[in-house]
C-alpha positions in Angstrom: -28.5 -70.3 44.0 -26.5 -68.8 47.0 -25.4 -71.8 49.2 -24.6 -69.4 52.0 -28.3 -68.4 52.2 -29.7 -71.9 51.3 -27.3 -74.7 52.1 -27.7 -78.0 50.4 -28.5 -80.7 53.0 -28.3 -84.4 52.5 -30.9 -86.2 54.5 -30.6 -90.0 54.9 -33.8 -92.0 54.7 -32.8 -94.1 57.6 -33.7 -97.8 57.9 -36.2 -98.4 55.0 -38.4 -100.5 57.3 -38.6 -97.7 59.9 -40.5 -94.5 60.3 -37.7 -92.7 58.6 -39.3 -92.4 55.1 -42.6 -91.3 56.7 -41.2 -88.5 58.9 -39.1 -87.4 56.0 -42.2 -87.0 53.8 -44.0 -85.1 56.6 -41.0 -82.8 57.2 -40.5 -82.0 53.5 -44.2 -81.4 52.9 -43.6 -78.1 54.6 -42.8 -75.4 51.9 -41.0 -73.2 54.5 -38.2 -75.8 54.7 -37.3 -74.9 51.1 -37.1 -71.2 52.0 -34.2 -72.1 54.4 -32.3 -74.9 52.6 -32.1 -77.3 49.6 -33.0 -80.8 50.9 -31.8 -83.9 49.1 -33.0 -87.3 50.5 -30.4 -90.1 50.2 -32.3 -93.4 50.0 -34.6 -95.4 47.8 -37.2 -93.6 45.7 -39.6 -96.6 45.8 -39.7 -96.5 49.6 -40.4 -92.7 49.5 -43.2 -93.3 47.1 -44.7 -95.8 49.6 -44.3 -93.3 52.3 -46.3 -90.7 50.4 -49.3 -93.1 50.4 -48.8 -94.1 54.0 -48.8 -90.5 55.2 -51.5 -89.3 52.9 -49.2 -86.9 51.1 -49.9 -88.1 47.6 -50.0 -84.5 46.4 -46.2 -84.5 46.6 -44.0 -85.9 43.9 -40.8 -88.0 44.3 -38.0 -86.9 41.9 -35.3 -89.6 41.6 -31.8 -88.3 40.9 -28.3 -89.8 40.5 -26.3 -86.6 41.0 -26.8 -83.5 43.2 -26.8 -81.4 40.1 -30.1 -83.1 39.0 -32.1 -82.0 42.0 -34.8 -79.4 41.6 -35.1 -78.2 45.3 -38.7 -77.1 44.7 -41.5 -77.2 47.2 -44.0 -80.0 46.4 -41.2 -82.2 44.9 -38.9 -84.4 47.1 -35.6 -85.0 45.4 -34.2 -88.4 46.2 -30.7 -89.5 45.5 -31.9 -93.0 44.4 -29.6 -95.7 45.6 -31.9 -98.5 44.4 -31.0 -100.9 47.1 -34.4 -102.1 48.3 -37.0 -104.4 46.9 -40.2 -103.3 48.7 -41.9 -106.6 47.8 -39.2 -108.6 49.7 -38.8 -106.3 52.7 -41.6 -106.0 55.3 -42.0 -102.8 57.2 -41.3 -102.7 60.9 -38.8 -105.6 61.0 -35.1 -106.1 61.3 -33.6 -107.3 58.0 -30.2 -107.6 56.4 -31.6 -105.9 53.3 -32.7 -102.9 55.3 -29.5 -102.8 57.3 -27.3 -102.8 54.2 -29.4 -100.1 52.6 -29.4 -97.9 55.7 -25.6 -98.2 56.0 -25.0 -97.4 52.3 -27.2 -94.2 52.6 -25.0 -93.0 55.4 -21.8 -93.8 53.6 -23.1 -92.0 50.5 -24.1 -88.8 52.3 -20.7 -88.7 54.0 -19.1 -89.1 50.5 -21.1 -86.2 49.2 -20.2 -84.0 52.1 -16.5 -84.9 51.9 -16.6 -83.9 48.3 -18.3 -80.6 49.1 -21.3 -81.5 46.9 -23.5 -80.8 49.9 -23.1 -78.5 52.9 -24.4 -80.5 55.7 -25.9 -84.0 56.5 -29.0 -85.0 58.5 -29.5 -88.7 59.5 -32.7 -90.6 60.2 -32.3 -93.6 62.5 -30.9 -96.9 61.5 -31.1 -100.1 63.4 -27.8 -101.2 64.9 -28.8 -104.9 64.9 -29.7 -104.7 61.2 -26.5 -103.0 60.1 -24.4 -105.4 62.1 -26.3 -108.4 60.5 -25.4 -106.8 57.2 -21.7 -107.0 58.2 -21.0 -103.4 59.2 -19.8 -103.5 62.8 -20.4 -100.1 64.2 -22.2 -99.1 67.5 -23.9 -96.1 65.9 -23.8 -93.3 63.4 -21.2 -91.4 65.3 -18.6 -94.1 64.8 -19.5 -94.5 61.1 -18.9 -90.8 60.6 -15.7 -90.8 62.5 -14.4 -93.7 60.4 -15.3 -92.3 57.0 -14.0 -88.8 57.8 -10.8 -90.1 59.5 -11.7 -88.2 62.7 -10.0 -89.2 66.0 -11.3 -86.5 68.4 -15.1 -86.2 68.4 -18.1 -86.3 70.7 -21.9 -86.4 70.7 -24.0 -83.4 71.5 -27.7 -83.6 72.3 -29.9 -80.5 72.1 -33.4 -79.6 72.9 -34.2 -75.9 72.8 -31.7 -74.2 75.2 -30.5 -77.5 76.8 -27.3 -78.7 75.1 -25.3 -81.7 76.3 -22.0 -83.2 75.2 -20.5 -86.4 76.4 -17.0 -87.6 77.6 -18.0 -91.1 76.5 -21.1 -92.6 74.9 -21.5 -96.2 73.6 -19.5 -98.1 76.2 -20.4 -100.0 79.4 -21.0 -97.9 82.6 -17.9 -99.5 84.1 -15.8 -98.5 81.2 -17.3 -95.1 81.1 -16.0 -94.4 84.6 -12.5 -95.4 83.5 -12.7 -93.0 80.6 -13.1 -89.9 82.8 -9.5 -88.6 82.4 -8.2 -85.1 82.4 -7.1 -85.0 78.7 -10.5 -86.3 77.5 -12.6 -84.1 79.7 -10.5 -81.0 78.6 -10.9 -82.1 74.9 -14.7 -82.3 75.3 -14.9 -78.9 77.1 -13.0 -77.4 74.1 -15.3 -79.0 71.6 -18.3 -77.9 73.5 -17.1 -74.3 73.7 -16.4 -74.3 69.9 -19.8 -75.8 69.2 -21.6 -73.0 71.0 -19.6 -70.4 69.1 -20.5 -72.1 65.8 -24.1 -71.7 66.8 -23.6 -68.0 67.3 -23.1 -67.9 71.1 -20.2 -65.4 71.4 -19.1 -66.1 75.0 -20.3 -69.6 76.0 -20.8 -70.7 79.5 -19.8 -74.4 79.9 -21.1 -76.3 82.8 -19.1 -79.5 83.7 -20.9 -82.3 85.5 -19.3 -84.4 88.2 -19.2 -88.1 87.9 -20.1 -89.1 91.4 -23.0 -88.2 93.7 -22.6 -84.6 94.9 -19.5 -84.4 92.6 -17.7 -86.7 95.0 -18.2 -84.7 98.2 -14.5 -83.7 98.4 -13.4 -87.3 97.9 -16.0 -89.0 100.2 -17.8 -90.6 97.2 -14.9 -91.0 94.8 -11.8 -89.1 93.6 -12.4 -88.7 89.9 -13.5 -85.0 90.4 -10.3 -84.2 92.3 -7.9 -86.2 90.2 -9.3 -85.7 86.7 -12.3 -83.3 86.3 -11.1 -80.3 88.3 -7.6 -80.3 86.6 -9.4 -80.3 83.2 -11.6 -77.4 84.2 -8.6 -75.4 85.5 -6.7 -76.1 82.2 -9.8 -74.9 80.2 -10.0 -71.7 82.2 -6.3 -71.0 81.4 -7.3 -71.2 77.7 -9.9 -68.5 78.2 -12.9 -70.9 78.3 -15.7 -70.0 80.8 -15.9 -73.4 82.3 -17.7 -74.1 85.7 -17.7 -77.2 87.8 -17.7 -79.9 88.7 -21.4 -79.3 89.3 -23.4 -82.1 91.0 -25.1 -84.1 88.2 -28.5 -84.0 89.9 -28.7 -80.2 89.6 -26.6 -79.1 86.6 -29.3 -79.8 83.9 -32.0 -77.8 85.7 -29.5 -75.0 86.0 -28.7 -75.3 82.2 -32.4 -75.1 81.4 -32.6 -72.0 83.6 -29.9 -70.3 81.6 -26.9 -70.8 83.9 -25.0 -72.6 81.2 -25.1 -72.7 77.4 -23.9 -76.3 77.3 -23.3 -79.1 79.7 -20.4 -81.6 79.6 -21.8 -85.0 80.8 -19.4 -87.7 81.9 -21.2 -90.6 80.2 -24.1 -91.6 77.9 -27.1 -91.9 80.2 -26.1 -89.0 82.4 -26.7 -86.7 79.4 -29.4 -88.6 77.5 -31.9 -89.1 80.3 -32.5 -85.5 81.3 -32.7 -84.4 77.7 -35.2 -87.0 76.7 -37.3 -86.4 79.8 -37.9 -82.8 78.5 -38.0 -83.6 74.8 -40.1 -86.8 74.7 -43.7 -86.1 75.8 -46.2 -89.0 76.0 -49.9 -88.4 76.2 -51.3 -91.1 78.4 -54.9 -90.2 77.7 -54.6 -90.4 73.9 -51.9 -93.1 74.0 -49.6 -91.3 71.7 -46.4 -89.1 71.7 -47.3 -85.4 71.7 -43.6 -84.6 71.1 -40.5 -86.4 70.2 -38.0 -83.6 70.0 -34.3 -83.1 70.3 -31.3 -83.6 68.0 -28.0 -85.5 68.1 -25.0 -83.7 66.6 -21.5 -85.2 66.2 -19.0 -82.5 67.0 -15.3 -82.5 65.9 -16.0 -83.7 62.4 -14.9 -81.9 59.3 -18.5 -82.0 58.0 -21.8 -81.2 59.6 -23.8 -84.1 60.9 -27.1 -83.8 62.8 -29.5 -86.6 63.6 -32.9 -87.3 65.0 -32.7 -88.2 68.7 -34.9 -91.3 68.5 -34.7 -94.8 67.1 -36.3 -96.6 64.2 -39.7 -97.0 66.0 -40.6 -100.2 64.1 -43.8 -100.4 66.1 -45.0 -97.2 64.5 -43.7 -97.9 61.0 -46.3 -98.1 58.2 -49.0 -96.4 60.2 -48.4 -92.8 59.2 -48.6 -91.6 62.8 -44.9 -91.0 63.5 -43.9 -87.6 64.8 -41.5 -85.5 62.6 -40.6 -82.8 65.2 -37.1 -84.3 65.9 -36.3 -84.3 62.2 -37.5 -80.7 61.8 -35.3 -79.7 64.7 -32.4 -81.6 63.1 -32.8 -79.8 59.8 -32.9 -76.4 61.6 -29.6 -77.2 63.5 -28.0 -78.4 60.3 -28.9 -75.2 58.5 -27.4 -73.1 61.3 -24.2 -75.2 61.4 -23.8 -75.3 57.7 -24.2 -71.6 57.3 -21.5 -71.2 60.0 -19.1 -73.5 58.1 -19.8 -71.7 54.8 -19.2 -68.3 56.4 -15.8 -69.6 57.7 -14.9 -70.8 54.2 -15.7 -67.4 52.7 -13.8 -65.4 55.4 
């Protein structure tokens, strides 16, 4: 097996009480996935067996393994690195529980361990519930912080992507008041550099990086704030001196439309919601007539790590869990991005 052509991807099952097992089954029911990669689910085989029944995919087989070398990577068979952490009789679907939180956290920890040991080439994460993992005693605000801790990474950022719209963030899981305080030249420059490298890793040879302002109209020359003048513009100028094609600060209310129109390959957003809202407006499509989501697309990528990490860009959706109706598009998009990034990493290792 040539790992450059078909990288091994570890896919966490996510919270066992969530839609994670169901959308994983739906995604891996597609034979074409196995033409592009070797997927290994990290979770509990018993919950994946339950998901087969819920989704109506009982033609598939669950193959429990306890080592990557035991996986078959064959269409029609879902290999599961069986952690055996959940008792399905004691854990109701669609609810926050310590059992589910502990299991979800351990799946993530294991997939990071496998990637750190080079047993797998990339990781994909389904959603966990932050309340559940914190109740289980693991005090992290999200996957990004878990990955940073277990890979000993200090400089990292989140990238969201939906088709040609890519967004990275100067700050993420902090209050809006603190987010404004974090807009500093060194951090903005750091994120511009990470964004530029991410585009090159995706095969974009000469990326165009758009940098959003923090304030309305990018501060209007100091009328609505001085962060652009004092911090953002100096960071952009420093990036240009490094040879990065960075533009801005662009008013936040227009930069995302420009990016969708091809002006920029990636956007540097100043805080969590500035980047998340526009991406989810285009990626999450609700059908009011049929009262269901037609599309839940988009991916979340942690940049700056020594390993590949891509995640679905939605939550645990407890309200949909156990019904077999959850949409797997975001997971399929995540697998696609993980394949591309893993191949890029493998190519660098071989060079």
